[in-house]
Structures are given as C-alpha cells and as structure tokens.
C-alpha positions as CSV (number, residue, x, y, z in Angstrom):
1,X,11.9,-19.5,-11.5
2,X,11.2,-16.7,-13.7
3,X,14.9,-16.0,-14.3
4,X,15.0,-19.4,-15.0
5,X,12.6,-19.5,-17.8
6,X,14.1,-16.4,-19.2
7,X,17.0,-17.8,-19.7
8,X,15.9,-21.1,-21.0
9,X,14.0,-18.9,-23.8
10,X,17.1,-16.7,-24.6
11,X,18.8,-19.9,-25.1
12,X,16.1,-21.6,-27.1
13,X,16.2,-18.4,-29.5
14,X,19.8,-18.3,-30.0
15,X,19.6,-22.2,-30.9
16,X,16.8,-21.7,-33.3
17,X,18.8,-18.7,-34.7
18,X,21.9,-20.6,-35.3
19,X,19.9,-23.6,-36.8
20,X,18.1,-21.0,-39.3
21,X,14.6,-21.4,-37.9
22,X,14.8,-17.5,-36.3
23,X,14.9,-15.9,-33.0
24,X,11.3,-15.5,-32.4
25,X,10.3,-19.2,-33.2
26,X,12.6,-20.2,-30.8
27,X,11.9,-17.7,-27.9
28,X,7.9,-18.4,-28.4
29,X,8.4,-22.1,-28.4
30,X,10.2,-22.1,-25.0
31,X,7.8,-19.8,-23.3
32,X,5.1,-22.1,-24.7
33,X,6.8,-24.9,-22.4
34,X,5.9,-23.0,-19.2
35,X,2.3,-23.7,-18.1
36,X,-0.3,-21.2,-18.1
37,X,-1.0,-21.3,-14.4
38,X,2.8,-20.7,-13.5
39,X,2.6,-17.1,-15.2
40,X,-0.5,-16.6,-13.8
41,X,0.8,-17.3,-10.1
42,X,3.7,-15.4,-11.2
43,X,1.6,-12.2,-12.3
44,X,-0.5,-12.6,-8.9
45,X,3.1,-12.6,-6.9
46,X,3.9,-9.6,-8.5
47,X,0.7,-7.6,-8.1
48,X,1.0,-8.4,-4.3
49,X,4.4,-7.4,-4.1
50,X,4.2,-4.0,-5.9
51,X,1.0,-3.2,-4.2
52,X,2.5,-4.1,-0.8
53,X,0.6,-7.3,0.3
54,X,-2.9,-5.7,-0.6
55,X,-3.8,-8.8,-2.7
56,X,-3.2,-11.8,-0.5
57,X,-3.2,-9.6,2.7
58,X,-0.4,-9.6,5.5
59,X,0.5,-11.0,9.1
60,X,-0.7,-8.7,12.2
61,X,2.3,-6.5,13.4
62,X,2.6,-4.4,16.3
63,X,1.9,-0.5,15.5
64,X,3.9,0.1,18.6
65,X,0.9,1.9,20.3
66,X,0.5,0.3,23.8
67,X,-2.1,1.0,26.9
68,X,-2.2,0.4,30.6
69,X,-5.3,0.1,32.3
70,X,-5.6,0.0,36.3
71,X,-8.7,-1.4,37.4
72,X,-9.7,-0.8,41.4
73,X,-12.5,-2.7,42.3
74,X,-13.4,-4.7,45.7
75,X,-11.6,-7.6,44.8
76,X,-8.6,-5.5,44.8
77,X,-6.7,-3.9,41.8
78,X,-5.5,-5.2,38.5
79,X,-3.3,-4.1,35.9
80,X,-4.0,-5.1,32.0
81,X,-1.5,-4.2,29.6
82,X,-2.3,-4.3,25.6
83,X,-0.8,-3.7,22.5
84,X,-2.1,-2.3,18.8
85,X,-1.7,-4.8,15.8
86,X,-2.3,-3.9,11.8
87,X,-2.7,-6.3,9.1
88,X,-3.9,-5.7,5.4
89,X,-6.9,-7.5,4.5
90,X,-7.0,-9.6,1.2
91,X,-8.2,-8.6,-2.1
92,X,-7.5,-5.0,-1.4
93,X,-9.8,-5.1,1.9
94,X,-8.1,-2.1,3.6
95,X,-6.5,-2.4,7.0
96,X,-7.6,-4.0,10.2
97,X,-6.7,-3.3,13.7
98,X,-6.9,-5.0,16.8
99,X,-5.8,-4.9,20.5
100,X,-3.7,-7.8,22.2
101,X,-3.6,-8.5,25.4
102,X,-0.2,-9.4,27.1
103,X,1.0,-9.9,30.5
104,X,1.9,-7.5,33.2
105,X,5.8,-7.8,34.7
106,X,6.4,-7.1,38.5
107,X,8.1,-3.9,37.6
C-alpha cells in the first residue's frame, strides 16, 4: 500500500512538473488523496513492527521450558507434563508467561 501510494505521488509530481504546475503541488495533491485513517494505520503498523509487537501484542509462543511432575497418591501414580509460553501484552504492557498442560506419551 505505501509503495503504491509513493509511486502514485511521484507520478503526480512529475505530471504536475511537466504541466508547469510544480513538482511539490503534484506530490501534495497525490498524498491528499490517501485518507488520514490509512496514514494512521500505516504509522501504527510501523511502530508495532519496529517495537517487536509491543503496540498490538503477540501470540503466545513456547519458550522451550518444560516440566514433568509425577504424582503418587492412594489411587496410584500419574504424570503431568507442562510447557511454558510467552507473549507480549498490548500497549507496551510487558511480557506474560503461562504454563500449558499437554498429554503424556506412552514412552
């Protein structure tokens, strides 16, 4: 989108220059055609990308930490496997960690 808008602005500036109206007049007219909301969204996406997902947050991803608990009780033994996930909270809220259970294998 931004590449297309920049190309459109450059073409408008060159067309205005050729018509005798001036390069700046053509470029400013081309950029006025793009809605303000689009520029705000583009700026927000750029901030989110450059900050590593701190503006909108990220999805939970495994960190590589795992644990295995063996519980022995009157009913017998049971095994509980867990792995840790990390995600970034939205609006620069920091990191959030959680443990997720997963099924034990027969191995």
